[in-house]
C-alpha positions in Angstrom: 0.0 0.0 0.0 1.4 3.4 -1.0 1.7 5.8 2.0 3.8 8.6 3.5 5.8 8.5 6.7 3.3 9.6 9.3 4.0 12.0 12.1 2.8 11.7 15.6 -0.7 12.8 16.8 -0.4 16.3 18.3 -3.0 15.5 20.9 -1.2 12.3 22.0 0.4 12.5 25.5 4.1 11.6 25.5 6.6 11.0 28.2 9.7 13.1 27.4 13.2 11.8 28.3 13.8 12.4 32.0 17.3 13.8 31.3 18.2 16.6 28.8 21.4 14.6 28.4 19.5 12.0 26.4 19.0 14.6 23.7 22.8 15.3 23.3 24.9 12.8 21.4 28.5 12.2 22.4 29.8 14.1 19.3 27.5 17.1 19.7 29.4 20.4 19.4 27.7 21.8 22.5 29.8 19.4 24.5 32.9 21.0 23.1 31.7 24.4 24.1 30.8 23.2 27.5 34.1 21.6 28.3 36.1 24.6 26.8 34.4 27.2 28.7 34.4 25.3 32.0 38.2 25.0 31.8 38.7 28.8 31.6 39.5 30.9 34.6 37.0 33.7 33.8 38.1 35.9 36.6 41.7 36.0 35.3 40.4 36.8 31.8 38.6 39.8 33.2 35.0 38.8 33.0 32.6 40.8 35.2 30.3 39.3 37.7 32.3 36.0 38.3 31.7 36.5 42.0 28.0 37.3 42.7 27.1 40.5 44.6 25.9 40.3 48.2 22.8 42.3 47.5 20.5 42.9 44.6 18.9 40.6 42.1 20.9 37.5 41.3 22.8 37.7 38.0 23.6 35.1 35.3 27.0 33.5 35.6 29.4 34.7 32.9 30.2 31.1 31.9 26.5 30.5 30.9 26.4 33.8 28.9 29.7 33.0 27.2 28.5 29.5 26.2 25.3 31.1 24.8 27.3 33.5 22.6 29.8 30.8 21.4 26.9 28.5 20.5 25.2 31.4 18.6 28.2 32.4 16.6 28.9 28.7 15.8 25.4 28.4 14.4 25.2 31.8 12.6 23.0 33.4 15.3 24.6 36.7 16.3 21.6 38.8 17.2 20.7 39.1 21.0 17.0 38.9 20.2 17.5 35.7 18.2 19.6 34.3 20.9 16.8 35.1 23.4 14.4 33.2 21.2 16.7 30.2 20.7 17.3 29.9 24.5 13.6 29.2 24.9 13.1 26.7 22.2 16.4 25.1 21.3 17.0 21.9 23.1 20.8 22.0 22.7 20.8 25.5 24.3 18.6 24.3 27.0 21.1 21.6 27.8 24.1 24.0 27.4 23.0 26.8 29.7 20.8 24.7 32.0 17.5 26.1 30.7 18.3 29.6 31.6 16.4 32.2 29.5 18.0 35.6 29.8 16.3 38.5 27.9 17.9 40.1 24.9 19.0 43.2 26.9 20.9 41.0 29.3 22.5 39.1 26.4 23.5 42.3 24.6 24.9 43.9 27.8 27.2 40.9 28.5 28.8 41.3 25.0 29.1 45.1 25.5 30.6 45.0 29.0 33.0 42.1 28.5 34.7 42.9 25.2 38.4 42.6 26.3 37.7 39.3 28.1 35.9 37.8 25.2 38.8 38.8 22.9 41.1 37.0 25.3 39.0 33.8 25.1 39.7 33.7 21.4 43.4 33.8 22.2 42.9 31.0 24.7 41.5 28.7 22.1 44.5 29.5 19.8 46.7 28.5 22.8 44.8 25.3 23.0 45.4 24.5 19.4 49.1 25.2 20.0 49.1 22.7 22.9 47.4 20.2 20.6 50.3 20.5 18.1 48.0 21.8 15.4 50.6 24.4 14.4 53.6 22.2 13.4 54.3 24.2 10.2 55.9 27.6 11.0 54.3 29.2 8.0 51.5 31.9 8.1 49.5 33.6 5.4 48.5 37.2 6.1 45.7 39.2 4.4 43.2 41.8 5.1 39.5 42.1 4.0 37.0 44.9 4.2 33.8 44.4 6.4 30.8 46.7 6.4 30.0 48.8 9.5 26.7 49.9 10.7 27.1 53.2 8.8 25.9 54.0 5.3 27.9 55.9 2.8 25.4 58.7 3.0 26.3 59.3 6.7 30.0 59.3 6.1 31.6 62.6 5.3 35.0 63.8 4.0 36.1 67.3 3.1 35.6 66.5 -0.7 32.0 65.1 -0.1 31.0 68.1 2.0 32.3 70.5 -0.6 30.4 68.6 -3.3 27.2 68.6 -1.4 27.4 72.2 -0.5 28.0 73.1 -4.1 24.9 71.1 -5.1 22.8 72.8 -2.4 24.0 76.3 -3.5 23.1 75.5 -7.0 19.6 74.4 -6.0 19.1 77.5 -3.9 20.1 79.7 -6.8 17.8 77.9 -9.2 14.8 78.3 -6.9 15.7 82.0 -6.3 15.7 82.6 -10.1 12.4 80.7 -10.4 10.9 82.8 -7.5 12.1 86.0 -9.1 10.5 85.1 -12.4 7.3 84.2 -10.5 7.3 87.5 -8.7 7.6 89.4 -12.1 4.6 87.5 -13.5 2.5 87.9 -10.4 3.7 91.0 -8.5 0.5 91.8 -6.5 -0.3 88.5 -4.7 1.5 85.3 -3.9 0.4 82.2 -5.9 0.6 78.6 -4.6 3.6 78.1 -6.9 5.5 81.1 -5.2 4.7 79.6 -1.8 6.1 76.3 -2.8 9.3 77.9 -4.1 9.7 79.8 -0.8 9.3 76.6 1.2 11.9 74.8 -1.0 14.4 77.7 -0.6 13.9 77.6 3.2 14.4 73.8 3.2 17.7 74.0 1.3 18.9 76.9 3.4 18.3 74.7 6.5 20.2 71.9 4.8 23.1 74.2 4.1 23.3 75.1 7.8 23.3 71.4 8.7 26.1 70.8 6.2 28.1 73.8 7.7 27.8 72.1 11.1 29.0 68.8 9.7 31.9 70.6 7.9 33.0 71.9 11.3 32.9 68.4 12.8 34.9 67.0 9.8 37.5 69.6 10.3 37.9 68.6 14.0 38.5 65.0 13.1 42.2 63.9 13.0 41.8 62.3 9.6 39.2 64.8 8.3 36.5 62.2 8.1 33.2 61.8 10.0 31.0 58.8 10.4 27.7 59.7 12.1 26.4 56.3 13.0 29.6 54.4 13.9 32.2 57.1 14.7 35.2 54.7 14.2 34.1 53.3 10.8 35.9 54.8 7.8 35.4 55.0 4.0 37.5 52.4 2.1 38.0 51.3 -1.4 36.4 47.8 -2.0 36.3 46.0 -5.3 36.4 49.0 -7.5 33.9 50.9 -5.4 33.6 52.2 -1.9 32.2 51.1 1.4 32.2 52.4 5.0 33.6 49.8 7.4 36.7 48.2 8.9 39.8 46.5 7.5 40.1 43.1 9.3 43.7 41.7 9.4 44.2 37.9 9.9 47.1 35.6 10.1 46.2 32.0 9.1 48.4 28.9 9.4 48.9 27.2 6.0 48.5 23.6 7.4 45.1 23.6 9.0 43.8 27.0 8.0 43.3 28.1 11.6 43.3 31.9 12.4 46.2 32.4 14.9 46.0 36.2 15.1 43.6 38.9 13.9 43.1 42.7 14.4 40.4 45.2 13.4 41.8 48.3 11.8 40.4 51.6 10.5 43.1 52.0 7.8 41.9 51.2 4.3 45.3 49.7 3.1 47.6 46.9 4.4 51.0 48.5 3.9 51.7 49.1 7.6 50.4 45.8 8.9 53.0 43.1 7.9 55.3 43.3 10.9 52.4 43.9 13.3 50.5 40.7 12.3 53.7 38.8 11.9 54.7 39.6 15.5 51.3 38.7 16.8 51.3 35.3 15.0 54.9 34.6 16.1 53.9 35.3 19.7 50.8 33.2 19.5 52.6 30.2 18.0 55.6 30.7 20.4 58.0 30.0 17.5 61.6 31.2 17.3 61.3 31.6 13.6 58.4 32.1 11.3 57.7 32.4 7.6 55.0 34.8 6.5 53.5 35.0 2.9 51.5 38.0 1.9 50.4 39.8 -1.4 52.1 42.9 -2.7 49.6 45.1 -1.0 51.8 44.6 2.1 55.0 45.6 0.4 56.8 48.3 2.4 60.6 48.3 2.9 60.4 49.4 6.5 57.9 46.6 7.3 60.1 44.0 5.7 63.1 45.0 7.7 61.1 45.0 10.9 60.0 41.4 10.2 63.5 40.2 9.6 64.7 41.9 12.8 62.1 40.0 14.8 63.0 36.5 13.3 60.2 36.6 10.7 60.9 35.7 7.1 58.5 37.6 4.8 57.7 36.3 1.3 55.9 38.6 -1.1 56.3 40.1 -4.5 57.8 43.7 -4.8 55.4 46.4 -5.6 56.9 48.2 -8.6 56.5 52.0 -8.4 58.6 52.9 -11.4 56.9 53.8 -14.7 59.8 52.6 -16.8 58.2 49.2 -17.6 55.0 50.8 -18.7 57.0 53.2 -20.9 59.0 50.4 -22.5 62.2 51.2 -20.7 64.6 49.0 -18.6 63.4 48.6 -15.0 65.6 48.4 -11.9 65.8 44.6 -12.0 67.7 44.8 -15.3 70.6 46.4 -13.4 72.7 43.8 -11.4 74.2 44.9 -8.1 77.7 43.5 -7.0 78.1 43.9 -3.3 81.8 43.2 -3.5 82.5 46.3 -5.7 79.5 48.3 -4.6 78.5 48.8 -8.3 75.6 48.2 -10.6 76.1 46.7 -14.1 73.6 48.0 -16.7 72.2 45.9 -19.6 74.9 47.4 -21.9 77.6 46.0 -19.5 78.7 49.4 -18.2 79.4 49.9 -14.5 77.4 52.4 -12.4 79.5 53.6 -9.5 78.6 55.3 -6.3 78.3 59.1 -6.7 76.8 60.4 -3.5 74.6 59.5 -0.5 71.5 61.4 0.6 68.6 61.2 3.1 65.2 61.2 1.5 61.9 60.9 3.5 63.9 59.3 6.4 65.7 56.8 4.1 69.5 56.6 3.6 70.0 56.3 -0.1 73.0 55.9 -2.4 73.0 57.1 -5.9 74.9 55.4 -8.8 75.4 56.3 -12.5 77.8 55.8 -15.3 79.6 58.5 -17.3 79.2 56.6 -20.6 75.4 56.9 -20.9 75.3 59.6 -23.5 77.2 57.5 -26.1 75.4 54.3 -25.2 73.5 52.5 -28.1 70.8 51.3 -25.6 70.2 54.7 -24.1 66.8 55.1 -25.8 65.6 51.9 -24.1 67.1 52.9 -20.7 66.3 56.5 -19.8 64.9 59.7 -21.2 67.4 61.7 -19.1 71.0 62.4 -19.8 72.1 59.4 -17.8 70.4 56.6 -15.9 70.5 56.8 -12.2 70.0 54.0 -9.7 69.1 54.7 -6.0 69.8 52.0 -3.5 68.4 52.0 0.0 70.7 51.0 2.9 68.5 48.0 3.6 68.2 47.0 -0.1 69.9 43.7 0.6 67.0 42.6 2.9 64.5 43.3 0.0 66.8 41.4 -2.5 66.9 38.4 -0.1 63.1 38.5 0.1 62.8 38.4 -3.7 65.2 35.5 -3.7 63.1 33.6 -1.2 60.0 34.2 -3.4 61.8 32.9 -6.5 62.9 29.7 -4.6 59.3 29.1 -3.5 57.3 29.7 -6.8 54.0 28.3 -5.2 54.1 30.7 -2.3 51.4 33.0 -3.7 49.2 30.0 -4.5 49.6 28.7 -1.0 48.6 32.2 0.3 45.6 32.5 -1.9 44.3 29.0 -1.0 44.9 29.6 2.7 43.6 33.0 3.5 41.0 33.9 0.9 38.6 31.1 1.6 38.9 32.0 5.3 37.5 35.5 4.9 34.9 34.0 2.5 33.7 31.6 5.1 33.5 34.3 7.8 31.5 36.6 5.5 29.2 33.7 4.5 28.5 33.1 8.2 27.7 36.7 8.6 25.2 36.5 5.8 27.1 38.9 3.6 25.9 41.6 6.0 27.6 44.1 8.3 28.8 44.1 11.8 26.0 44.5 14.4 28.0 46.5 16.9 29.5 50.1 16.7 32.9 51.5 17.5 36.2 49.7 16.9 36.3 48.2 20.4 32.9 46.5 20.1 33.5 45.5 16.5 36.7 43.8 17.6 34.7 41.8 20.2 32.3 40.7 17.6 35.0 39.7 15.2 36.7 37.7 18.0 33.5 35.7 18.5 33.3 35.0 14.7 36.9 33.8 14.6 36.5 31.8 17.9 33.6 30.0 16.3 35.4 29.5 13.0 38.5 28.0 14.7 36.4 25.8 16.9 34.5 24.4 13.9 37.8 23.9 12.0 39.3 21.9 15.0 36.2 19.8 15.3 36.4 19.0 11.7 40.1 18.1 12.0 40.1 16.1 15.2 36.4 15.2 15.7 34.4 16.4 18.6 35.0 13.4 20.9 38.8 13.5 20.5 38.8 17.2 21.1 36.8 16.9 24.4 39.2 14.2 25.5 42.2 16.4 24.6 40.8 19.3 26.6 40.0 17.1 29.6 43.6 15.9 29.9 
């Protein structure tokens, strides 16, 4: 007989399991959350309310609230209102937080008030991964990605945007004044409805101009001459050929298991000053004596490369060519070969460029080289448009040359970087629902990002080891 699978009768009385434990399988992720949080010393991490107050209404223990948040971010539930709803209907959460049902204000307040401690919890899980020997390869991929803030482009102002809007408003005011003057000429004795509407529009634009003048003064008072009205720390950044208002999130990811070992939320729209910072954070987190870091050319900056080498970090990335010679069909700097023994360069024509003088430019000690035979050289038209070709060498140029040599000896470095870091950011944004941060200001956004990364790392480790093995490892 053909039939469908039948459900149970809704009016039928049933005897539910006596224990909530019977709903939770031994490999359920909530067990991992429970064991991980229980082994933390919350008071040392800085959580508020670990010791209950002598008076007043009893509070929720920080451990229960932390478990609630980790579960939420692990299951793409970041909103405090949604977490409140899940705590009342989700059997896994009933087990995890012992059927507590805090309201959304209490849930949101916990995240707001315990930001630094929550960020330390993310670091504690990285330390757990290190103790479990999940970071055996001392190679890290570094990259940054833009995340939207709770601030639209219309409520972000720069000097250029204010100037453009004020010019547009002035143009509209003048247009309406001209229209009003023409209307007054045609109807000089009494006001028509059209004249009244024109007067109202002029008053509206004049009020708008005053508001823009107030905003202009606020922009001038900002250190970077930029104002975001909704999230004061968010900044306008270039993103995929367009623009957005948000944050630049930096991450250092290990190339073996794709675990995020260090991260930082920044308000700078480029990556040029982040290489040594993220490299040092990753090195400290892994507790390695030496570390190899791969990054794209957006991180290329000579001072940052030198800072990495001085701290035992080997950077691998392509150089960012700033000279226009290649685009103009001329020889580039790499066509000139440096000989450290004689301190000379050899040009493509075989001539030697010798040291002429040293100078200090923008804080850099530079040495300038050129040859006296450039004018009569047959390759001059392919070399330079000046009288002679000059090469400037930075005092730390040998460090940059060594980095280029390291890249050439590891041709798949950029492929490793791309396969390691780019899918990590893609996963995080997918979990966020291609949306924006829920919180405002850099400090709170950093807390939110730490919860996302903690959940990401936890899910990765459960996938690598299995929940049961991870629980046993944490218990020992």
